[in-house]
C-alpha positions in Angstrom: 0.0 0.0 0.0 1.3 3.4 -0.9 2.1 5.7 2.0 0.0 8.8 1.9 0.7 12.2 3.4 0.8 12.0 7.2 0.8 8.2 7.3 3.5 6.1 8.9 4.5 2.9 7.1 4.3 -0.4 9.0 7.6 -1.3 10.7 8.9 2.3 11.0 11.0 2.7 14.1 9.6 5.8 15.6 12.6 6.1 17.9 14.8 6.8 14.9 12.9 10.0 14.2 13.9 11.5 17.6 17.6 10.9 18.2 18.7 10.8 21.8 20.6 14.0 22.7 24.3 13.6 23.1 25.8 13.3 26.6 28.0 16.3 25.8 30.2 17.8 23.1 33.9 16.7 23.2 36.7 18.1 21.1 39.7 15.6 20.9 43.0 17.2 20.1 46.0 14.9 19.3 48.6 15.0 16.5 48.7 11.2 16.3 45.9 10.3 13.9 45.3 6.7 15.0 45.1 7.7 18.7 42.8 10.7 17.9 40.5 8.6 15.7 40.2 5.6 18.0 39.4 7.9 21.1 36.8 9.8 19.1 35.1 6.6 18.0 35.0 5.2 21.5 33.5 8.4 22.8 30.9 8.4 20.1 29.9 4.9 21.0 29.3 6.1 24.5 26.9 8.7 23.3 29.1 11.8 23.1 29.1 14.2 20.1 32.8 14.4 19.1 34.9 16.6 16.9 38.7 16.1 16.3 41.6 18.4 15.6 45.1 17.4 14.6 46.8 20.3 16.4 46.2 23.2 18.8 45.7 25.8 16.0 43.0 23.7 14.4 41.4 23.2 17.8 41.2 26.9 18.5 39.5 27.3 15.1 36.8 24.9 16.0 35.9 26.4 19.4 33.3 28.9 18.1 31.6 26.6 15.6 31.5 23.4 17.6 31.3 25.0 21.1 32.6 21.9 23.0 31.8 21.3 26.6 35.1 19.6 27.2 38.4 19.7 25.3 40.5 16.5 25.7 44.0 17.3 24.5 47.5 15.8 24.3 50.2 17.9 25.9 53.1 17.2 23.5 52.2 18.5 20.1 54.2 20.4 17.4 53.7 24.1 17.0 51.6 25.0 20.0 51.8 22.6 23.0 48.9 21.5 25.2 49.7 23.9 28.0 49.6 26.9 25.7 46.3 25.5 24.3 44.9 25.3 27.9 45.7 28.9 28.5 44.1 30.1 25.2 41.0 28.0 25.8 40.6 29.2 29.3 40.8 32.8 28.1 37.5 32.4 26.2 34.4 34.3 27.5 32.6 31.0 28.3 35.4 28.5 28.2 34.9 24.7 28.0 36.7 22.5 30.5 40.0 21.0 29.5 41.3 17.5 30.3 44.9 16.9 29.3 46.7 13.6 28.3 50.4 13.2 29.0 53.0 10.5 28.9 53.5 8.4 32.0 56.9 9.9 32.8 55.8 13.5 32.2 53.3 14.1 35.1 55.1 17.4 35.9 53.8 18.7 32.6 50.2 17.8 33.6 50.7 19.6 36.9 51.7 22.7 34.9 48.6 22.3 32.8 46.4 22.1 35.9 48.0 25.3 37.1 47.1 26.9 33.7 43.5 25.9 34.2 43.0 22.3 33.2 40.2 20.5 35.0 42.0 17.1 35.2 44.6 14.9 33.5 45.3 11.3 32.5 48.5 9.5 31.7 49.0 7.5 28.5 48.2 4.9 27.5 44.7 6.1 28.3 42.4 4.1 30.6 39.1 4.7 28.8 37.0 3.8 31.9 38.9 6.4 33.9 38.4 9.0 31.1 34.6 8.3 31.2 34.6 8.9 35.0 36.5 12.2 34.6 34.2 13.4 31.8 31.1 12.6 33.8 32.5 14.6 36.8 33.7 17.5 34.6 30.4 17.8 32.7 28.4 17.7 36.0 30.6 20.5 37.2 30.1 22.4 34.0 26.3 22.1 34.3 26.4 23.4 37.9 28.5 26.4 36.7 26.1 27.1 33.9 23.1 26.9 36.2 24.9 29.3 38.7 25.7 31.7 35.8 22.0 31.5 34.7 20.9 32.3 38.2 23.3 35.2 38.5 22.0 36.6 35.1 18.4 36.2 36.3 19.3 38.0 39.6 21.1 40.7 37.6 18.2 41.2 35.2 15.7 41.2 38.1 17.7 43.9 40.0 18.7 45.9 36.9 18.0 49.6 37.4 15.2 49.5 34.8 13.5 46.8 36.8 13.3 48.8 40.0 10.6 51.0 38.6 10.3 54.6 40.0 10.8 58.1 38.8 9.2 59.8 41.9 11.5 61.9 44.1 11.3 59.3 47.0 12.5 56.5 44.7 15.2 58.7 43.1 16.6 59.3 46.6 16.7 55.5 47.2 18.5 55.0 43.8 21.1 57.6 44.8 21.9 56.0 48.1 22.1 52.5 46.5 24.6 53.7 43.9 26.6 55.5 46.6 26.9 52.6 49.1 26.8 49.5 46.9 30.6 49.4 46.4 31.3 49.8 50.2 31.5 47.2 52.9 29.1 49.1 55.1 26.2 47.3 56.7 22.8 48.5 55.3 19.5 48.6 57.1 16.4 48.7 54.9 13.2 49.9 56.6 9.7 50.5 55.5 6.3 48.8 55.2 5.9 45.2 53.9 5.7 45.0 50.2 7.8 48.1 49.4 10.6 46.1 47.7 13.3 45.8 50.4 14.5 42.5 49.1 14.8 43.8 45.6 16.9 46.7 46.8 19.1 44.3 48.9 19.7 42.2 45.8 20.5 45.4 43.8 23.1 46.4 46.4 24.7 43.0 46.1 24.8 43.0 42.3 26.4 46.5 42.2 29.0 45.6 44.7 32.5 44.0 44.3 30.8 40.8 45.8 28.5 40.4 42.8 30.2 37.1 41.8 29.8 35.8 45.3 26.7 34.3 46.9 23.6 36.3 47.8 22.1 34.4 50.7 18.6 35.2 52.1 17.1 34.4 55.5 13.6 35.4 56.7 14.2 35.7 60.5 10.6 35.8 61.5 9.9 32.4 59.9 12.0 30.3 62.3 11.9 29.6 66.0 14.8 30.9 68.1 16.7 27.6 68.3 16.3 26.9 64.6 17.3 30.5 63.6 20.5 30.2 65.6 21.3 27.0 63.8 20.4 28.5 60.4 22.7 31.5 60.9 25.7 29.9 62.5 25.4 26.2 61.7 25.6 23.3 64.2 27.8 20.4 65.2 26.6 16.8 65.2 24.6 16.1 68.4 24.2 19.8 69.2 20.4 19.2 69.7 17.8 16.5 69.0 17.8 15.8 65.3 21.3 17.2 64.6 22.6 14.0 63.0 25.5 15.7 61.3 27.5 18.9 61.1 25.8 21.7 59.1 27.2 25.0 57.8 25.0 28.0 58.5 24.1 30.9 56.3 27.1 32.9 57.4 29.5 30.3 55.9 27.3 29.9 52.9 27.5 33.6 52.2 31.3 33.7 52.6 32.7 36.2 50.0 29.2 37.5 49.3 26.2 39.1 51.0 23.8 37.8 53.7 20.3 39.4 53.6 18.5 39.2 56.9 14.8 40.0 56.4 12.6 40.9 59.4 15.6 41.5 61.6 13.4 43.1 64.2 12.0 39.7 65.1 15.2 38.0 66.4 15.5 37.1 70.1 17.8 38.7 72.6 20.2 35.8 72.6 20.5 35.8 68.8 21.0 39.6 68.9 24.0 39.1 71.2 25.6 36.6 68.7 24.8 38.7 65.7 26.4 41.8 67.4 29.5 39.8 68.1 29.8 38.8 64.4 29.4 42.4 63.3 32.1 43.5 65.7 34.6 40.6 65.2 33.5 38.8 62.0 33.7 35.5 63.7 31.4 32.9 65.3 31.1 29.3 66.5 28.6 26.7 65.3 25.9 25.7 67.8 27.4 23.0 70.0 30.9 23.7 68.8 34.0 25.5 70.1 35.9 26.1 66.8 36.0 29.8 66.0 35.1 30.5 62.3 35.9 33.7 60.4 34.1 34.6 57.2 34.0 37.6 54.9 30.3 38.5 54.7 28.5 41.8 54.2 25.2 42.1 56.1 22.1 43.8 54.7 19.1 43.7 57.1 15.5 44.7 56.6 12.5 45.3 58.9 9.0 46.7 58.8 9.3 47.6 62.5 10.3 50.9 64.0 13.6 49.8 65.5 14.1 53.1 67.3 10.8 52.4 69.2 11.9 48.8 69.8 15.2 50.1 71.3 13.3 52.5 73.5 11.1 49.8 75.0 14.1 47.4 75.5 13.1 44.9 72.9 16.1 45.5 70.6 19.7 46.1 71.6 20.8 49.7 71.0 24.4 48.7 70.1 23.2 46.2 67.6 20.8 48.8 66.0 23.7 51.1 65.5 25.9 48.3 64.0 23.1 47.5 61.6 22.2 51.0 60.7 25.5 52.2 59.4 23.6 53.2 56.2 19.8 53.4 56.5 17.5 53.3 53.5 13.9 53.9 54.1 11.6 52.4 51.4 8.7 54.7 50.7 5.2 53.2 50.7 3.4 53.2 47.3 0.8 55.8 48.5 3.8 58.2 48.9 4.9 57.7 45.3 1.7 57.6 43.4 3.3 59.0 40.3 5.1 55.6 40.0 1.8 53.5 39.9 1.2 53.7 36.2 4.7 52.8 35.3 4.7 49.9 37.8 1.3 48.7 36.5 2.6 48.7 32.9 5.8 46.9 34.0 3.8 44.1 35.7 1.3 44.0 32.8 4.1 43.3 30.4 5.6 40.6 32.7 2.4 38.7 33.3 1.1 39.0 29.8 4.2 37.2 28.6 4.0 34.6 31.3 0.4 33.9 30.4 0.8 34.1 26.7 -1.6 37.0 26.3 -1.4 39.9 23.9 -2.7 42.9 25.9 -2.6 46.5 24.7 -2.7 48.1 28.1 -5.3 49.6 30.6 -8.6 51.2 29.9 -8.5 54.8 31.1 -11.0 54.1 33.9 -8.8 51.2 35.1 -5.8 53.5 35.5 -8.0 55.9 37.4 -8.9 53.2 39.9 -5.3 52.1 40.3 -4.3 55.7 41.0 -7.1 56.2 43.5 -6.4 53.1 45.6 -4.2 53.5 48.7 -2.4 50.2 48.3 -1.9 49.2 51.9 0.0 46.2 50.6 2.3 48.5 48.6 4.1 47.3 45.4 3.4 43.6 46.3 -0.3 44.2 46.4 -0.2 46.1 43.0 1.8 43.3 41.4 -0.8 40.7 42.6 -3.6 42.9 41.4 -2.1 43.2 37.9 -1.4 39.5 37.7 -5.0 38.7 38.6 -6.3 41.2 36.1 -4.1 39.7 33.3 -5.5 36.2 34.1 -9.1 37.5 34.2 -8.8 39.7 31.0 -10.8 38.5 28.0 -10.2 41.5 25.7 -7.3 43.6 24.5 -7.3 45.9 27.6 -7.5 45.5 31.4 -10.9 46.8 32.5 -12.1 47.7 36.0 -14.0 44.4 36.3 -10.7 42.5 36.0 -9.3 44.1 39.1 -9.7 42.6 42.6 -12.8 43.7 44.6 -10.7 45.7 47.0 -9.4 47.9 44.1 -12.5 48.4 41.9 -15.4 50.5 43.1 -17.9 49.0 45.4 -20.6 48.9 42.8 -23.5 46.4 43.2 -26.9 45.6 42.0 -29.9 47.5 43.7 -30.4 44.5 46.0 -26.8 44.6 47.2 -25.7 41.6 45.2 -22.0 41.6 44.0 -21.7 42.6 40.4 -21.8 39.9 37.7 -19.4 39.7 35.9 -16.7 40.9 38.2 -17.2 38.8 41.3 -15.7 35.4 42.2 -17.7 32.3 43.0 -16.5 32.6 46.6 -17.9 36.2 46.8 -21.2 35.1 45.4 -21.4 32.1 47.7 -20.7 34.4 50.8 -23.4 36.8 49.7 -26.0 34.0 49.2 -25.3 32.4 52.6 -25.4 35.7 54.6 -28.5 37.0 52.8 -30.3 33.7 53.3 -29.4 33.6 57.0 -30.7 37.2 57.3 -34.0 36.2 55.7 -34.4 33.2 58.0 -33.7 35.2 61.1 -30.3 33.6 61.6 -31.5 30.0 61.6 -28.7 27.9 60.2 -31.0 24.9 59.7 -33.5 26.8 57.7 -30.8 28.5 55.6 -29.3 25.1 54.9 -32.7 23.8 53.7 -33.2 26.8 51.4 -29.7 26.6 49.9 -29.8 22.8 49.6 -26.7 22.3 51.7 -25.9 20.8 55.0 -26.1 22.7 58.3 -22.4 21.8 58.8 -21.5 23.6 55.6 -23.3 26.7 56.7 -21.5 26.6 60.1 -18.1 25.9 58.5 -18.6 28.9 56.1 -19.5 31.2 59.0 -16.4 30.1 60.9 -14.4 30.7 57.7 -15.8 34.2 57.2 -15.1 34.8 60.9 -18.4 36.7 61.1 -22.1 36.3 62.0 -24.7 37.4 59.4 -24.2 41.0 58.2 -24.9 43.7 60.8 -26.8 45.8 58.3 -29.6 43.3 58.4 -29.4 42.7 62.2 -29.3 38.9 61.8 -27.6 36.7 64.3 -27.0 33.0 63.5 -28.7 30.7 65.9 -27.8 27.0 66.6 -29.5 24.5 64.4 -32.9 23.4 65.6 
């Protein structure tokens, strides 16, 4: 039977249509043709994508086109030797790893190659199984490096100046201080209400500092109990407490050479305050349950939505620690104090979430922008971001309309009977209205309301508990126990 368009002939091996991706790309460099060819064939049989080069010059010519993950090269070659090749390969912007091969009696040359940047070496004659082990380890390391580089790029993009939106005078003052202090070692204290972008500014300080290539470690101090917080910060020794089955490094060691961001610093206990103060003064600490003094190079950026001056006045926060943390203070303005930034922020979030949700949106209807500008935004930028994300998801046309905004943002319009607007209300809002109105009409009888609504009494009681309210006061109804 003839095979028509779109048909698959009997016996076709579908697996052949989708070749298995190579384990990695290997460039083999050796002036001995037999050794080069044999090694390349063995690696191809293992599933690697392989190119070969007869000398170092040809190898350099193949780097851009082939973009190998690993270069496996002989050290003794005419013209340019393997050590010089290692140096030139490692000078690339995103260099592949290099594994060198050397004669058994010339291990000193391999050591020189390692100093020049080679990842590993083997002696000839090559033990192929050993080479496979080395390639697996080197490629795993390459993947980790690539992932770390991607994370750094994402962090850099997220904290780029154009991503910290704000042209209002309060935000311009924040930008000025960030640019001024980012390159210093000074401890920074970020203050302001929740949702104002303190973590974003902390990340921007790190990215603009000489520590940008080091780790940026975050810890939310309010999320942990005192004993766990101490362990998270300083680490612990095996057996330091129940469940400490092994030694563990804390966030200070993880952040060595970089920045440690301590969010909600105002929540830490008095004992942890003492240990943090010691670190800020002496740059050293001991793990929980240990006596070894550990020194690390870490810059501290702290944040809080509390008034630490007031906390110091009432004795809840150490005055000396406050001064150590507040070397440079940056107060993040609430969104209601920078209303001129609302439209720009809304457009920024609209673009982000439209892309995330695969929607082509033109922008906001004029009345929608009016509502955004009129709202006080008690949750600040975080609340605005969540509102725009919801609006993007709910949007059915080319523009964001008022009905797409959360109920707290759009006007409290309703039908003459007080029913939430349709469309524009969620099912949960409609259900709440139905339950409370029915309870009001039945004089607060949960059993009668359950009968009218066709649900169980337990459902009514559960919903009332969930609302944390009796029937609405404007109808003077009080829920009574079921009869």
